[in-house]
C-alpha angles and dihedrals in degrees: 000000000000123000089252094050094045098045113019130073109222126177126187116350112001117231133215086255108053121185125184145146131268128174126199120186089345091306108126120212131180112221122197118191119198119200104213092195089072107015131057119218114215132192119222134189116143136022126234088278092055094251119136113248094224095176134046088237093063091047091046092052094046090053092046091061087058093052093256135115135214110233099171136014142165135172107271106210145306127324146190125250088270089055093247116139117271091213146014114343121183118171127165091004090300123115106220099169121031130231113288116222099181117142117199148110100288118100093252092053098047111116128278098031119167156190133251108209140172125209112185105312093338125098129188143160119229136170118263090244092053091048090051091051096045099038095199122191104234127177087220134020135162126183124215140145158281108020107231098199129018125179091352096305131099107253123251105229116134094260092061094072107144089216094054117126094192104121131179139151104271140184134200147156142230139174110223090179130014093252095046133072118188124198125195135192124181114230093208132029115288135174121248090253094051091049095048090047089058091055092045102041106027100031097029092222116166092196124034135168132208114228105183146307127220096028096046108144138173137202115192119166091192090059094040086236128144116165117215104190130121120348113270136214116208116016127201112211146166115222132191134180111275117246090257089056095057 
């Protein structure tokens, strides 16, 4: 059975962005699968006046003025107090923020950290070190940390302690195949280890990247869901032409 068939609840006509529910050990997750053969993932940060979007509503309204609609969105990684990205930010083939090599105690700086990138219609998650060695030319890239899963194993940074009791709502991303990106948000607080285990054991992702915790937010048109929590920095989204634009 396909990933979509095994994990996602889809009624009626399935879309190229499919969102559904999955629970493991009483921990509920929402999983959204983007088919890159038919949908284009974009990375957003600031509007045309240079102001950070901060909320899905601002991005949705800005797109609407251009005859487009936001069909899916998720916070795309960690950011500074001015809402600028902490690490690498590539949008529209342009690198606006360079790769960040900082090593430290914060979540972003836990090693390995990594990058989610899209090249053409192919998505993948790589470690920051591997990205630096390879120097690809992605159309989209966002850096975050820590890596949850690397080479099929849960990473061994300090926050991945299986005995940790530090639970938060969390979100992350993996690419189980080059033409598929899968985004996950926990619907209840989970530890890093529990979250990483979901990517490894339920989604069978060999590489998975943590995006953020407390501010984790989801926009899913198919679920009629628009989270309105804390302000966000970078936002990953899927955009389509509005009905009026067809």
